[in-house]
C-alpha positions in Angstrom: 3.6 -28.8 -4.1 2.8 -25.6 -6.1 0.0 -23.9 -7.9 0.1 -23.2 -11.7 -1.2 -19.7 -12.1 -2.1 -18.0 -15.4 -3.3 -14.3 -15.6 -4.7 -13.7 -19.0 -5.8 -10.2 -20.3 -7.3 -9.5 -23.7 -3.9 -8.2 -25.1 -1.4 -10.4 -23.3 -0.6 -13.2 -20.8 0.7 -11.4 -17.7 1.7 -14.4 -15.6 2.1 -18.0 -16.5 4.2 -19.7 -13.8 4.1 -21.7 -10.6 3.7 -20.2 -7.2 3.2 -21.3 -3.6 0.2 -19.0 -2.9 -2.0 -16.4 -4.5 -4.4 -13.8 -2.9 -7.2 -12.6 -5.2 -9.4 -9.5 -4.9 -12.8 -11.2 -5.2 -16.0 -9.3 -5.2 -16.7 -10.6 -1.7 -13.2 -9.8 -0.2 -9.7 -11.1 -0.3 -9.4 -14.8 -1.3 -6.3 -16.8 -0.5 -5.5 -19.9 -2.6 -3.1 -22.6 -1.6 -2.5 -26.1 -3.1 -5.3 -28.5 -2.6 -8.0 -25.7 -2.7 -11.5 -26.9 -3.5 -12.7 -26.1 -7.1 -14.0 -22.6 -7.3 -15.2 -20.0 -9.8 -15.4 -16.4 -8.6 -15.8 -12.9 -9.9 -12.9 -10.6 -9.3 -13.1 -7.0 -8.3 -10.7 -4.2 -9.2 -7.8 -4.6 -6.8 -4.4 -6.0 -6.2 -3.6 -9.7 -6.7 -0.6 -10.9 -4.8 1.4 -14.0 -6.0 4.1 -15.7 -4.0 6.4 -17.7 -6.3 9.1 -18.0 -3.6 9.6 -16.0 -0.4 8.7 -12.6 -2.0 5.3 -11.4 -3.1 4.6 -10.0 -6.6 1.7 -7.5 -6.8 -0.4 -7.3 -9.9 -3.2 -4.7 -10.3 -6.3 -6.4 -11.7 -9.1 -4.5 -13.4 -11.9 -7.0 -12.7 -12.6 -10.4 -14.2 -13.0 -14.0 -13.2 -10.9 -16.7 -11.6 -11.2 -20.5 -11.7 -9.4 -22.9 -9.4 -9.3 -26.6 -10.2 -6.6 -29.3 -9.6 -4.0 -26.8 -8.3 -4.4 -24.7 -11.5 -5.6 -21.1 -11.1 -6.8 -19.4 -14.3 -7.5 -15.7 -14.0 -9.2 -13.9 -16.9 -9.2 -10.1 -16.5 -10.2 -7.0 -18.4 -6.8 -5.5 -17.9 -3.8 -6.0 -15.5 -0.4 -4.5 -14.7 2.5 -5.9 -12.7 3.5 -3.6 -9.9 7.1 -3.2 -10.9 6.0 -1.7 -14.3 3.9 1.0 -12.7 5.4 4.5 -12.1 4.6 5.0 -8.4 4.7 8.9 -8.6 2.4 9.0 -11.7 0.0 6.4 -10.0 -0.1 8.6 -6.9 -1.0 11.7 -8.9 -3.7 9.7 -10.7 -5.1 8.5 -7.4 -5.3 12.1 -6.1 -7.1 13.2 -9.2 -9.5 10.3 -9.0 -10.2 11.2 -5.4 -11.0 14.8 -6.3 -13.3 13.5 -9.1 -15.0 11.1 -6.7 -15.5 13.8 -4.0 -17.1 16.1 -6.6 -19.4 13.3 -7.9 -20.5 12.4 -4.4 -21.8 15.9 -3.7 -23.6 16.0 -7.1 -26.9 14.4 -8.3 -25.5 12.7 -11.4 -25.8 8.9 -10.6 -23.8 7.9 -13.7 -20.9 10.2 -12.8 -20.9 8.8 -9.2 -20.6 5.2 -10.7 -17.8 6.2 -13.1 -15.9 8.2 -10.5 -16.1 5.2 -8.1 -14.7 2.9 -10.7 -11.9 5.3 -11.6 -11.0 5.7 -8.0 -10.9 1.9 -7.5 -8.6 1.5 -10.6 -6.3 4.3 -9.5 -6.1 2.9 -6.0 -5.2 -0.6 -7.3 -2.5 0.7 -9.5 -1.0 2.8 -6.7 -1.1 -0.1 -4.2 0.5 -2.5 -6.8 3.3 0.0 -7.3 4.1 -0.1 -3.6 2.0 2.8 -2.4 0.1 2.8 0.8 -3.6 3.9 0.9 
């Protein structure tokens, strides 16, 4: 038995297929979904979703959203998303380094808004780098 998984962003449907398993970056930690899972509605954090349609995992960087699980159907509505194989790993690594520098600067300053923005930018950059196959 398989799950039907749909990942929907405002500009496109990123995934609409069956899979054996999915791991979601929920706001409370990683959440694994298999067939027969209880109904669930959860908020998603910025992070990497992993889908296993067969024996290999497919990473997808998610930029926050919501997921609903019901009757072996997983519907994921996100602000933005990218499949790992479409992300340039070198560019994502450079963006992560830049985001880390911005974060470090913001942490030593007093501007609360800049700290929040730098934290979010770092989370997005880390998710893209990890989805591209990078290790953090």
